[in-house]
Backbone bond lengths (Angstrom), bond angles and torsions (degrees), N, CA, C in turn:
res aa  C-N    CA-C-N  psi(-1)  N-CA   C-N-CA  omega(-1)  CA-C   N-CA-C  phi
1 M - - - 1.458 - - 1.531 109.68 -
2 Q 1.330 115.91 145.63 1.459 121.20 178.01 1.543 109.94 -68.25
3 P 1.332 118.23 117.55 1.474 119.10 179.08 1.534 109.87 -73.04
4 A 1.321 116.71 120.66 1.449 122.00 176.48 1.522 108.63 -102.11
5 F 1.326 116.65 125.58 1.463 119.84 -174.70 1.524 111.23 -61.29
6 S 1.321 117.77 -33.46 1.477 119.74 -179.30 1.517 110.81 -61.16
7 V 1.357 117.23 -40.45 1.461 120.91 179.87 1.530 110.38 -75.14
8 I 1.331 116.27 -37.05 1.475 119.01 177.18 1.520 110.06 -61.71
9 F 1.327 116.78 -47.31 1.466 119.99 178.83 1.523 110.69 -63.40
10 F 1.321 116.35 -38.81 1.471 120.70 179.51 1.525 110.68 -58.90
11 T 1.335 117.73 -51.57 1.447 120.15 -174.99 1.527 112.37 -69.61
12 V 1.343 117.50 -36.37 1.458 120.27 179.10 1.529 110.52 -72.41
13 S 1.329 117.02 -46.42 1.461 120.74 -176.76 1.523 112.12 -66.23
14 T 1.323 116.70 -48.77 1.469 118.30 -179.40 1.513 111.12 -69.42
15 G 1.330 118.08 -37.26 1.463 120.53 178.64 1.517 111.55 -60.83
16 T 1.342 115.79 -45.66 1.461 120.18 178.48 1.518 111.22 -67.67
17 G 1.351 116.50 -42.06 1.460 120.42 179.57 1.512 111.85 -61.65
18 Y 1.330 116.40 -45.13 1.456 118.72 179.14 1.520 112.09 -71.36
19 G 1.327 117.41 -30.03 1.458 120.17 173.77 1.523 110.81 -62.25
20 L 1.345 116.04 -41.57 1.459 120.69 177.85 1.534 110.42 -67.00
21 L 1.328 117.49 -44.96 1.472 120.23 179.15 1.527 111.40 -64.03
22 F 1.327 117.56 -36.38 1.455 120.56 176.99 1.524 111.06 -60.57
23 L 1.334 116.01 -46.81 1.456 119.32 -179.24 1.528 111.93 -69.07
24 L 1.325 116.73 -40.96 1.473 119.13 178.44 1.527 111.19 -63.99
25 G 1.335 116.22 -40.66 1.459 119.57 -179.49 1.519 111.72 -68.25
26 L 1.344 116.53 -46.35 1.453 120.86 -176.71 1.530 111.47 -69.81
27 L 1.346 116.31 -50.20 1.458 119.59 -177.82 1.532 111.51 -71.57
28 G 1.345 115.79 -33.13 1.458 119.22 177.69 1.514 111.25 -65.61
29 A 1.343 116.87 -40.53 1.468 119.86 178.50 1.506 111.89 -66.47
30 A 1.342 115.95 -29.10 1.462 120.28 179.80 1.523 112.50 -86.11
31 G 1.342 116.34 -1.29 1.473 120.02 179.79 1.518 113.99 73.22
32 K 1.338 116.93 27.22 1.462 120.63 -177.50 1.536 113.12 -103.44
33 L 1.323 117.00 9.88 1.460 121.04 177.87 1.523 110.40 -119.09
34 P 1.336 117.24 156.42 1.485 119.52 179.13 1.530 110.88 -59.02
35 A 1.321 115.69 140.96 1.457 120.87 177.99 1.531 111.32 -82.00
36 D 1.334 116.46 1.48 1.470 122.43 -177.56 1.525 110.50 -58.14
37 H 1.347 116.46 132.27 1.460 121.39 -177.93 1.531 111.70 -65.13
38 T 1.330 117.09 -38.51 1.471 120.51 179.42 1.520 111.00 -63.91
39 F 1.322 116.16 -43.21 1.470 120.58 177.27 1.514 110.78 -58.05
40 G 1.333 116.03 -46.70 1.461 120.38 -179.66 1.510 112.84 -63.42
41 F 1.334 116.29 -42.80 1.455 120.07 -178.65 1.542 111.69 -64.91
42 I 1.329 116.07 -49.61 1.457 119.31 -177.88 1.520 110.42 -65.36
43 G 1.338 117.55 -43.13 1.462 120.68 -177.89 1.514 112.78 -63.73
44 M 1.337 116.63 -50.25 1.461 119.92 -178.64 1.518 111.47 -68.37
45 A 1.323 116.41 -40.09 1.470 120.19 179.42 1.523 111.11 -63.61
46 L 1.339 116.28 -40.82 1.455 120.49 179.34 1.519 111.04 -65.35
47 G 1.338 116.77 -44.97 1.451 119.79 178.62 1.509 113.22 -60.10
48 L 1.330 115.60 -47.87 1.467 120.36 -179.85 1.535 111.00 -66.65
49 A 1.334 117.14 -34.65 1.467 120.82 179.42 1.524 110.53 -66.92
50 L 1.340 117.21 -42.00 1.458 120.26 178.80 1.537 110.38 -62.92
51 V 1.319 115.72 -40.76 1.459 120.24 178.40 1.534 110.00 -64.71
52 G 1.334 116.04 -48.43 1.470 120.10 -178.88 1.512 112.34 -61.57
53 A 1.346 116.89 -41.84 1.462 120.54 179.03 1.519 111.76 -63.14
54 G 1.333 115.22 -40.03 1.460 119.29 178.71 1.507 112.56 -66.06
55 L 1.330 116.76 -40.81 1.467 120.15 179.37 1.527 110.95 -66.09
56 L 1.318 117.28 -40.32 1.467 119.84 177.78 1.525 110.71 -65.17
57 S 1.335 116.44 -37.69 1.450 119.67 178.49 1.533 111.49 -64.48
58 S 1.340 116.66 -37.93 1.462 119.70 -179.53 1.528 111.38 -63.38
59 M 1.320 116.53 -30.17 1.464 120.15 -179.83 1.528 111.08 -68.13
60 L 1.339 117.11 -25.86 1.456 120.10 179.54 1.513 111.68 -68.41
61 H 1.334 116.98 -18.54 1.450 120.87 -179.66 1.538 111.82 -82.32
62 L 1.310 115.80 -9.34 1.473 120.49 -178.80 1.515 111.47 -85.37
63 G 1.315 115.60 146.98 1.454 119.30 177.23 1.526 111.97 -67.20
64 H 1.341 116.87 -34.44 1.453 122.89 178.49 1.530 108.54 -131.38
65 P 1.335 117.72 83.89 1.473 120.85 -178.03 1.525 113.57 -56.75
66 E 1.345 116.08 -27.68 1.465 118.91 -178.36 1.526 111.74 -67.61
67 R 1.325 117.68 -14.18 1.449 121.01 179.14 1.528 113.01 -100.29
68 A 1.321 116.63 9.35 1.459 120.47 -174.98 1.533 111.90 -58.31
69 W 1.328 115.50 -32.79 1.473 119.14 -177.01 1.535 111.83 -61.96
70 R 1.331 116.37 -25.28 1.468 119.08 -178.92 1.529 112.35 -67.50
71 A 1.334 116.55 -23.03 1.467 119.07 -179.63 1.513 112.10 -65.51
72 L 1.331 117.22 -24.33 1.454 120.70 -177.99 1.532 112.69 -67.18
73 S 1.318 116.53 -19.13 1.462 120.08 -176.01 1.532 113.34 -81.38
74 Q 1.345 116.94 -8.49 1.476 120.12 -175.89 1.531 112.21 -102.47
75 W 1.327 117.15 29.36 1.457 120.48 -173.59 1.526 113.73 -65.17
76 K 1.320 118.73 -19.21 1.458 120.13 -178.78 1.536 112.33 -71.97
77 T 1.328 116.76 -24.22 1.482 119.93 -174.51 1.511 113.36 -126.08
78 S 1.329 119.17 -15.69 1.462 121.42 -171.16 1.527 111.69 -117.01
79 W 1.332 116.17 125.57 1.464 120.62 175.04 1.526 110.89 -68.12
80 L 1.341 116.50 -30.15 1.458 119.60 176.15 1.524 110.89 -63.31
81 S 1.326 115.84 -41.86 1.443 120.60 178.21 1.532 110.90 -66.78
82 R 1.325 116.71 -41.46 1.468 120.45 178.52 1.529 110.76 -63.59
83 E 1.327 115.73 -39.24 1.466 118.65 178.54 1.521 110.83 -64.03
84 G 1.337 117.46 -42.88 1.447 120.13 179.14 1.526 111.94 -64.96
85 L 1.314 116.20 -40.53 1.469 119.97 179.81 1.525 110.76 -68.00
86 A 1.328 117.43 -42.77 1.452 120.91 178.68 1.519 111.49 -63.43
87 S 1.323 116.50 -37.80 1.475 119.45 179.60 1.505 112.15 -64.89
88 V 1.342 116.40 -37.93 1.471 120.11 178.12 1.529 110.39 -66.99
89 I 1.351 115.74 -44.60 1.465 119.89 -178.91 1.527 110.74 -64.54
90 S 1.339 117.27 -33.38 1.461 119.98 -175.90 1.521 112.63 -63.39
91 F 1.339 117.24 -23.07 1.448 119.60 -179.79 1.538 111.62 -70.58
92 V 1.319 117.95 -23.99 1.479 120.80 -178.09 1.529 111.09 -65.12
93 P 1.349 119.26 -59.60 1.470 117.43 178.20 1.519 112.76 -67.36
94 G 1.357 117.56 -30.63 1.447 120.04 179.13 1.518 112.34 -63.08
95 L 1.325 117.47 -46.55 1.461 121.11 178.87 1.531 111.24 -68.66
96 A 1.330 116.61 -35.75 1.478 119.72 178.47 1.525 109.55 -66.44
97 M 1.299 117.41 -42.39 1.479 120.80 178.15 1.526 110.32 -63.76
98 M 1.321 116.16 -41.81 1.456 120.14 179.04 1.518 111.22 -62.44
99 Y 1.324 116.99 -42.45 1.479 121.13 179.63 1.528 110.65 -61.06
100 L 1.330 117.02 -47.28 1.460 120.16 -179.09 1.523 111.28 -64.72
101 W 1.333 116.32 -39.41 1.485 120.10 -178.66 1.518 110.42 -65.38
102 V 1.336 116.46 -41.49 1.477 120.34 -173.64 1.518 112.18 -84.42
103 F 1.330 117.69 -45.75 1.464 120.87 -171.98 1.531 114.29 -101.39
104 E 1.343 116.65 -15.37 1.455 118.39 178.71 1.541 108.10 -116.57
105 S 1.301 116.15 -112.79 1.471 120.55 -179.20 1.521 108.63 -159.63
106 T 1.333 114.95 153.63 1.462 119.33 177.37 1.532 111.48 -70.46
107 S 1.339 116.70 -10.06 1.455 120.60 176.72 1.542 111.72 -88.73
108 H 1.322 117.03 -0.30 1.462 121.09 177.45 1.527 109.72 -59.26
109 P 1.339 119.00 137.92 1.473 121.06 -175.54 1.522 113.85 -60.09
110 M 1.348 118.28 -23.94 1.459 120.35 -178.96 1.532 112.92 -94.27
111 F 1.331 117.65 -3.83 1.462 120.06 -176.78 1.529 111.26 -65.47
112 A 1.314 117.30 -47.79 1.468 120.61 -179.81 1.529 112.37 -63.08
113 P 1.340 119.90 -45.78 1.476 119.19 177.47 1.516 113.74 -59.36
114 F 1.349 116.06 -42.58 1.466 118.92 177.76 1.522 111.43 -67.70
115 G 1.327 116.71 -33.63 1.466 119.95 175.97 1.508 111.84 -63.30
116 L 1.323 116.67 -46.19 1.465 120.96 178.34 1.521 111.00 -64.63
117 A 1.342 117.27 -38.68 1.468 120.76 178.80 1.531 110.26 -66.17
118 T 1.321 116.71 -38.01 1.471 120.83 176.97 1.524 110.37 -62.63
119 A 1.328 117.03 -46.33 1.463 121.08 179.11 1.527 110.94 -62.53
120 L 1.326 116.70 -42.33 1.458 121.02 179.57 1.513 112.50 -61.67
121 M 1.326 117.08 -46.78 1.463 121.09 -178.66 1.525 111.39 -68.83
122 A 1.341 116.66 -32.43 1.466 119.48 175.82 1.521 110.17 -63.25
123 F 1.336 116.08 -43.79 1.462 120.61 178.15 1.520 110.77 -63.39
124 V 1.327 116.96 -47.82 1.462 122.16 -177.63 1.531 110.58 -59.89
125 T 1.331 117.29 -41.95 1.455 120.49 -176.64 1.526 111.92 -67.17
126 V 1.346 116.72 -44.35 1.469 119.74 178.53 1.531 109.02 -66.35
127 Y 1.328 117.72 -36.51 1.460 120.98 176.56 1.526 110.05 -59.14
128 C 1.321 116.78 -45.99 1.467 120.60 179.37 1.526 111.12 -64.23
129 T 1.313 117.23 -38.82 1.473 120.79 178.13 1.519 110.72 -60.33
130 A 1.333 115.97 -45.78 1.463 119.86 179.77 1.525 111.88 -64.47
131 M 1.336 115.58 -37.44 1.463 119.66 -178.62 1.525 112.93 -68.86
132 I 1.323 117.41 -20.36 1.459 119.95 174.13 1.525 109.63 -55.99
133 Y 1.335 115.62 -40.82 1.464 121.22 -177.99 1.528 112.15 -89.10
134 C 1.338 116.91 -34.99 1.483 119.12 178.11 1.516 111.94 -63.28
135 S 1.343 116.94 -26.35 1.471 120.16 -173.95 1.526 112.38 -90.21
136 L 1.323 118.04 19.40 1.457 121.71 -179.12 1.527 110.19 -114.76
137 P 1.363 118.11 82.99 1.454 121.94 -177.67 1.536 114.43 -55.45
138 P 1.349 120.69 -31.57 1.467 118.08 -179.51 1.533 114.80 -63.63
139 I 1.355 117.15 -11.93 1.457 120.55 -178.98 1.525 107.99 -114.43
140 H 1.305 116.11 100.54 1.461 122.20 -175.33 1.532 112.27 -60.28
141 Q 1.321 117.41 -36.77 1.457 120.82 -177.22 1.523 112.96 -71.03
142 W 1.322 118.04 -12.01 1.464 121.61 178.81 1.525 111.95 -108.26
143 A 1.311 117.06 -42.34 1.463 121.03 -174.92 1.540 109.78 -83.18
144 N 1.330 115.92 70.75 1.458 120.86 178.71 1.536 108.87 -149.51
145 G 1.320 116.15 172.87 1.440 121.32 -174.76 1.521 116.13 -74.50
146 W 1.331 117.46 -5.68 1.477 120.56 -178.75 1.518 112.49 -91.88
147 T 1.305 118.92 -21.95 1.465 121.01 -173.62 1.524 112.51 -64.79
148 L 1.326 117.79 -47.42 1.447 121.26 -178.22 1.544 112.25 -61.19
149 P 1.325 120.49 -54.24 1.473 118.78 178.71 1.516 112.52 -63.26
150 N 1.335 118.38 -28.32 1.450 120.10 177.36 1.515 110.58 -63.66
151 Y 1.327 117.10 -45.87 1.469 120.56 179.57 1.532 110.79 -65.73
152 L 1.338 116.49 -43.28 1.462 119.69 -177.51 1.519 112.30 -64.65
153 F 1.319 117.00 -47.07 1.479 119.29 -175.98 1.521 112.41 -78.57
154 M 1.335 117.81 -27.69 1.477 118.50 173.51 1.520 109.69 -65.92
155 G 1.352 117.08 -40.64 1.445 120.05 176.95 1.519 111.84 -64.53
156 L 1.325 116.84 -41.92 1.468 120.79 178.98 1.514 110.96 -64.81
157 A 1.318 117.14 -42.85 1.458 120.68 178.98 1.512 111.59 -63.58
158 G 1.347 115.62 -44.87 1.474 119.34 177.06 1.504 112.63 -61.00
159 G 1.335 116.01 -43.58 1.465 119.98 177.40 1.502 111.76 -61.76
160 G 1.356 117.98 -39.35 1.445 121.38 178.55 1.504 112.98 -64.95
161 V 1.334 117.32 -41.35 1.474 121.39 178.37 1.521 110.40 -64.73
162 V 1.329 116.88 -44.25 1.466 120.44 179.14 1.528 110.65 -64.92
163 L 1.326 117.51 -36.81 1.463 120.90 179.09 1.522 111.18 -62.06
164 V 1.329 116.89 -41.59 1.475 119.92 176.43 1.520 110.51 -64.08
165 G 1.348 116.79 -40.43 1.457 120.49 175.32 1.509 112.20 -60.79
166 L 1.329 115.45 -35.85 1.470 120.93 178.54 1.553 110.47 -65.26
167 Y 1.313 115.30 -42.56 1.462 119.81 175.27 1.531 110.22 -56.48
168 G 1.338 115.48 -42.81 1.458 119.48 -178.76 1.502 112.85 -66.33
169 V 1.327 117.69 -39.70 1.468 121.39 -179.35 1.522 110.69 -66.34
170 V 1.334 115.83 -43.89 1.460 120.14 -177.18 1.528 111.95 -77.77
171 G 1.329 115.79 -23.61 1.443 119.65 -179.05 1.505 113.73 84.19
172 A 1.339 117.21 21.66 1.451 121.24 178.94 1.532 110.22 -82.72
173 P 1.323 118.21 151.92 1.488 121.20 177.02 1.520 110.55 -58.62
174 L 1.330 116.07 135.76 1.456 120.71 -173.42 1.533 113.25 -69.99
175 T 1.305 118.58 -30.20 1.462 123.89 -176.42 1.549 109.93 48.67
176 L 1.346 117.17 -124.95 1.471 121.00 -175.56 1.540 112.93 -98.93
177 A 1.338 117.37 5.34 1.468 119.38 -175.72 1.531 113.23 -57.59
178 P 1.356 120.14 -46.96 1.468 118.08 179.66 1.524 112.83 -62.61
179 I 1.326 118.15 -37.11 1.455 121.38 -179.22 1.552 109.69 -63.98
180 C 1.324 115.83 -43.28 1.467 119.91 178.59 1.527 110.74 -63.98
181 A 1.340 116.98 -42.53 1.460 120.95 179.55 1.517 111.23 -64.57
182 I 1.315 116.11 -40.14 1.477 120.28 179.23 1.527 109.79 -64.56
183 G 1.328 116.16 -41.63 1.465 119.20 176.88 1.512 112.34 -60.52
184 A 1.344 117.16 -43.00 1.466 121.01 178.30 1.528 110.80 -64.23
185 L 1.323 116.98 -38.09 1.478 120.75 178.41 1.534 111.62 -64.22
186 F 1.316 116.53 -41.42 1.469 120.33 178.21 1.533 111.02 -63.31
187 V 1.321 116.58 -43.22 1.480 119.38 179.53 1.523 110.16 -65.32
188 A 1.350 116.72 -45.13 1.469 120.50 179.04 1.529 110.93 -61.67
189 W 1.332 116.92 -38.01 1.466 121.80 178.07 1.528 110.25 -62.91
190 G 1.314 116.46 -44.86 1.458 119.97 178.84 1.521 112.11 -62.88
191 V 1.328 117.13 -42.33 1.453 121.24 179.18 1.528 110.80 -64.81
192 K 1.335 115.99 -43.12 1.461 120.09 -179.69 1.524 110.90 -64.45
193 S 1.316 116.82 -41.05 1.461 120.36 178.03 1.525 110.81 -63.95
194 G 1.331 115.96 -39.96 1.460 119.73 177.07 1.529 111.75 -63.66
195 Y 1.336 116.36 -38.82 1.453 120.26 178.65 1.538 111.06 -63.40
196 W 1.324 115.90 -44.52 1.458 118.97 179.76 1.514 111.89 -65.01
197 R 1.331 117.92 -39.20 1.467 119.83 176.83 1.520 110.33 -63.19
198 F 1.330 116.13 -38.39 1.467 119.43 -179.05 1.508 111.99 -63.16
199 I 1.340 117.96 -48.95 1.458 119.45 -176.50 1.529 111.96 -71.96
200 D 1.357 116.49 -22.12 1.463 119.27 177.82 1.534 111.56 -78.66
201 N 1.313 116.95 -29.68 1.478 120.79 -171.92 1.520 114.26 -111.86
202 S 1.316 117.38 10.25 1.467 120.27 177.79 1.519 109.58 -133.25
203 K 1.311 115.75 158.16 1.451 121.23 -179.66 1.524 110.01 -128.54
204 S 1.303 114.51 155.49 1.451 120.58 177.25 1.529 110.14 -65.71
205 Q 1.329 115.82 147.54 1.451 119.88 177.64 1.530 111.77 -76.78
206 S 1.325 116.20 -10.61 1.466 120.18 179.98 1.515 110.30 -78.94
207 T 1.308 116.35 139.17 1.463 123.66 177.10 1.523 107.91 -133.88
208 A 1.311 115.59 174.93 1.455 119.81 176.54 1.539 110.58 -60.54
209 E 1.343 115.33 -30.06 1.470 119.26 -179.87 1.537 110.95 -71.51
210 T 1.343 116.96 -45.33 1.453 119.83 -179.78 1.534 111.53 -71.72
211 A 1.335 116.32 -33.26 1.455 119.66 -178.05 1.529 111.89 -68.96
212 T 1.321 115.75 -35.73 1.465 119.28 -178.80 1.536 112.29 -92.94
213 G 1.337 115.92 -15.63 1.463 119.15 -177.37 1.513 113.55 75.52
214 L 1.323 116.23 18.09 1.472 120.59 -176.97 1.524 112.76 -109.07
215 G 1.327 115.61 14.76 1.459 119.55 -176.44 1.514 113.20 -63.13
216 H 1.330 117.89 -25.97 1.468 120.65 -178.42 1.531 111.08 -70.33
217 I 1.340 115.90 -16.69 1.478 119.33 178.60 1.516 110.72 -83.97
218 G 1.337 115.10 -39.40 1.462 120.69 -176.91 1.512 110.33 152.95
219 K 1.326 116.97 -162.24 1.441 121.34 -178.48 1.521 109.55 -73.17
220 V 1.329 116.26 134.79 1.462 121.87 -179.09 1.522 109.33 -94.26
221 T 1.318 116.57 128.37 1.456 122.35 175.71 1.532 109.26 -122.83
222 Q 1.293 116.15 149.52 1.472 120.94 -177.08 1.520 110.37 -89.12
223 M 1.324 115.34 128.08 1.463 119.60 176.77 1.517 110.82 -81.73
224 E 1.331 116.33 -43.13 1.458 120.00 178.47 1.527 108.61 -159.40
225 S 1.309 116.35 161.37 1.466 120.98 -176.84 1.526 110.51 -69.51
226 P 1.340 118.17 145.42 1.461 121.20 179.41 1.530 112.81 -63.26
227 H 1.351 116.44 -24.57 1.454 119.88 -177.51 1.530 109.55 -135.74
228 T 1.296 116.51 153.09 1.464 120.35 179.03 1.512 112.60 -88.30
229 E 1.323 117.32 -8.96 1.467 121.18 177.75 1.526 108.46 -149.27
230 D 1.348 115.72 168.31 1.455 120.20 -178.78 1.530 110.20 -61.65
231 N 1.345 114.62 143.79 1.452 120.47 175.94 1.532 108.34 -124.92
232 Y 1.321 115.73 -171.00 1.472 119.97 -177.27 1.511 111.81 -60.64
233 L 1.341 117.25 -43.42 1.449 120.62 -177.64 1.523 111.75 -60.66
234 L 1.325 116.82 -43.98 1.448 119.62 -179.11 1.520 112.05 -69.23
235 K 1.323 117.23 -35.43 1.453 120.16 -179.67 1.536 112.04 -72.07
236 E 1.332 116.71 -38.69 1.464 120.53 -176.76 1.522 112.79 -91.06
237 M 1.317 118.45 -40.93 1.460 120.81 -174.55 1.515 113.10 -109.09
238 G 1.325 117.25 -9.45 1.459 120.42 178.95 1.499 113.69 -106.14
239 F 1.337 116.47 16.94 1.479 120.47 179.03 1.535 108.89 -61.33
240 Q 1.328 115.80 136.19 1.448 121.28 -178.63 1.514 111.29 -129.55
241 I 1.315 115.87 146.97 1.449 122.46 177.24 1.516 108.37 -128.64
242 G 1.338 117.00 137.02 1.436 121.60 -179.00 1.528 112.67 -63.31
243 R 1.321 117.33 147.66 1.464 121.93 -177.46 1.531 110.84 -60.62
244 K 1.337 117.20 -45.43 1.462 119.91 -178.93 1.518 111.20 -64.25
245 H 1.330 116.56 -41.60 1.457 120.11 179.20 1.531 110.44 -64.81
246 G 1.334 116.74 -41.31 1.440 120.65 178.66 1.522 111.47 -63.71
247 D 1.329 117.70 -41.70 1.461 121.28 178.83 1.525 111.08 -63.49
248 K 1.316 116.32 -39.25 1.464 120.01 178.42 1.522 111.52 -63.96
249 L 1.338 116.38 -42.92 1.455 120.00 178.85 1.529 111.82 -67.13
250 R 1.318 116.62 -32.30 1.451 119.38 175.93 1.520 111.09 -64.46
251 R 1.327 116.59 -39.27 1.467 118.90 177.41 1.517 110.60 -63.95
252 Y 1.327 116.83 -41.92 1.470 120.57 176.22 1.526 110.00 -59.40
253 A 1.335 116.18 -45.01 1.469 120.08 -178.65 1.522 111.16 -63.51
254 N 1.323 117.25 -40.99 1.460 120.49 179.21 1.532 111.58 -61.49
255 V 1.328 116.08 -42.12 1.470 120.07 -177.74 1.530 110.52 -72.53
256 L 1.335 116.34 -49.34 1.464 120.47 -173.30 1.532 112.15 -74.54
257 T 1.319 117.55 -39.01 1.460 120.12 -175.46 1.510 112.56 -80.77
258 F 1.318 117.37 -37.25 1.455 120.27 -171.22 1.531 114.70 -117.83
259 L 1.336 116.97 -59.46 1.462 120.18 -172.06 1.519 113.13 -61.29
260 L 1.335 116.31 -53.47 1.465 119.93 -177.13 1.521 112.49 -64.15
261 P 1.343 120.77 -46.00 1.464 119.37 176.10 1.524 113.15 -59.76
262 I 1.339 117.58 -37.74 1.464 119.45 178.56 1.519 111.17 -62.76
263 L 1.336 116.52 -43.80 1.463 120.57 178.25 1.534 111.77 -65.10
264 L 1.337 115.75 -42.11 1.470 118.95 -178.49 1.523 111.20 -68.65
265 L 1.317 117.42 -41.17 1.475 119.92 178.57 1.515 111.28 -67.67
266 G 1.336 116.09 -34.77 1.470 119.13 175.09 1.507 111.61 -64.49
267 A 1.344 116.31 -36.56 1.471 119.76 179.58 1.505 112.66 -69.19
268 T 1.352 117.27 -26.19 1.477 119.20 179.05 1.532 110.54 -64.68
269 Q 1.308 116.94 -23.77 1.460 120.36 178.64 1.524 112.12 -72.38
270 Q 1.322 115.84 -20.53 1.456 120.59 -177.36 1.524 112.88 -102.93
271 T 1.324 117.65 0.00 1.454 121.57 -177.62 1.524 110.11 -128.27
272 T 1.307 116.50 171.51 1.468 121.56 179.57 1.520 109.69 -139.14
273 G 1.337 115.39 172.18 1.464 122.40 172.05 1.519 113.00 62.06
274 Y 1.352 114.48 -141.30 1.459 120.74 -175.46 1.533 112.57 -64.44
275 V 1.321 116.88 -30.92 1.460 119.69 179.67 1.532 110.11 -64.38
276 S 1.327 116.32 -46.39 1.442 120.92 179.54 1.535 110.91 -64.05
277 S 1.331 115.93 -41.72 1.469 120.06 178.53 1.523 111.24 -62.97
278 G 1.341 116.14 -42.76 1.462 120.02 179.88 1.518 112.24 -64.17
279 L 1.321 117.18 -39.81 1.452 121.20 178.88 1.537 111.06 -64.51
280 S 1.336 115.93 -40.25 1.471 119.11 -179.70 1.526 111.10 -67.16
281 L 1.328 117.77 -36.00 1.459 121.29 178.43 1.524 110.64 -71.14
282 L 1.331 117.62 -36.11 1.465 121.23 175.29 1.518 110.28 -63.59
283 A 1.316 116.72 -35.76 1.467 120.72 177.32 1.526 110.32 -63.74
284 V 1.333 116.82 -40.34 1.466 120.79 178.36 1.520 110.12 -63.01
285 L 1.338 117.24 -45.73 1.462 121.97 -179.98 1.514 110.69 -62.07
286 S 1.318 117.10 -45.46 1.455 121.57 179.97 1.529 110.91 -61.09
287 F 1.315 116.14 -46.18 1.473 119.22 -179.88 1.519 111.22 -62.68
288 A 1.334 117.67 -40.49 1.468 120.48 -178.69 1.532 110.27 -61.88
289 L 1.330 117.44 -46.07 1.461 120.61 179.23 1.530 111.46 -64.03
290 G 1.322 115.25 -42.22 1.454 119.22 179.75 1.518 113.12 -67.87
291 A 1.332 117.01 -39.29 1.459 120.45 -179.62 1.531 110.89 -65.54
292 I 1.332 117.66 -37.63 1.457 121.36 176.70 1.528 110.03 -63.37
293 T 1.335 116.77 -41.42 1.459 120.66 177.32 1.521 111.45 -64.37
294 E 1.332 115.64 -44.27 1.476 121.26 179.33 1.519 110.67 -61.00
295 R 1.327 116.58 -42.90 1.463 119.56 -177.08 1.539 110.71 -73.94
296 W 1.329 117.57 -31.90 1.477 120.27 175.29 1.524 109.07 -60.99
297 L 1.318 117.23 -43.62 1.455 120.97 178.38 1.521 111.60 -65.19
298 F 1.333 116.66 -35.44 1.467 120.21 179.63 1.519 110.83 -57.67
299 F 1.316 117.36 -37.85 1.454 120.90 178.27 1.533 111.85 -84.89
300 A 1.329 117.47 -42.75 1.466 120.61 -173.78 1.511 112.38 -67.10
301 Q 1.340 118.05 -31.18 1.468 120.69 -178.17 1.520 113.42 -92.73
302 A 1.315 116.99 8.70 1.471 121.09 177.37 1.527 109.25 -89.63
303 E 1.333 115.55 135.78 1.460 121.46 -179.12 1.518 109.82 -119.24
304 H 1.315 116.75 127.98 1.455 122.23 -179.08 1.529 109.76 -89.90
305 T 1.323 115.12 144.50 1.471 120.27 -179.61 1.504 112.99 -58.25
306 V 1.341 118.17 -25.57 1.457 121.12 -176.79 1.534 111.64 -60.88
307 T 1.359 117.45 -24.19 1.452 119.67 -179.40 1.525 112.51 -67.78
308 L 1.343 116.99 -15.24 1.463 119.68 175.88 1.513 111.12 -62.16
309 Y 1.321 117.35 -31.22 1.460 120.65 178.19 1.528 113.00 -68.90
310 Y 1.344 115.30 -11.49 1.465 119.60 -179.39 1.515 111.21 -109.85
311 G 1.340 116.73 18.64 1.444 120.75 172.07 1.523 114.77 86.37
312 R 1.331 118.25 10.52 1.472 119.05 -179.25 1.511 111.54 -90.84
C-alpha cells in the first residue's frame, strides 16, 4: 500500500497521545502521579494536543475534508466511524480530568472517575483505530491477530516514554515511571517482532484463482496486463518495497523505537537533574523517529488482493 504521511502521522500521534492519556488517567486515579498543577496541565494538554493533531492530519487524507463529520453517522457498520466517534467522546472526560487537576485538586471526588473514564476511552479509541485495518481481509498483512496488540502496545510504549519525558520537563522525581516505560517497550518490541515474523512466513489465502472465481476450471494464468501503464490501483495498492530496503528499515526501527529508548530510560535511573531530563527527552525523540519508520513499513509492506489481477 502507498504510505501516506498524513495517515502515518495520524496513527503515531494519536496512538502516543492516547497512550499518554491512558497512563495519566489510570495512574492519576490510583494516586500514583504528582498532584502538582503544572504537571497535570502539561501532561493532559500534551496528550490531548497529540490526539487533536493526529485527527486533523487524518482529515488531510480525505478527498473532501469538509465532509469528515458525515463519517460519524456510520458507527453501526464502520470501524472508521467508531474511531472518530470515540475520539470525540474521549475529549469529554479528558478535559474534565484536566480541569480538576489544574483548578481543583487530585483529591476531588470526581477526579478518579474521570481519570478511569479517560483511560477507558483512550483504550477504546486505539482499539477502534487498529480494527480499521484488522477488518480488511483483502490485506493479509493487516487482517491478522498481530495488528491489534501491535497498535495497543505501541501506543502504551509511546505514552510511557512521553510520560518519563514529562517528569523530566517538570522536574518531578521519576519513581517507577522509567521502569514501567521500559517494560512497555519490551512488550511492544516482542509484539512487533512477532508481527514481522508472521508476515514474512505466511501468505494470503487469496490466489489468482480465488480472486477471479475461476479456480474450478483450473490454474489461472495472465495473458496480458489489464492496463498499458500504471493507474490509481497500482499506485495506491500496488506499492512495493525491496526486501533488502525493508530489512534495513526494520533494523532502524528496532534501534530507534525500542533499543535506544530502553537504554536512555535506563540511564535516567543512574543520573539526576538536567542530564536525566535530557536523556528522557532524547528517548522521546528516538521513539518518535522509530515509530514513524515502523508505521511507514506497516503500510509499505502491505499487499492488497487486487494486485493479483495484475499478475503479482
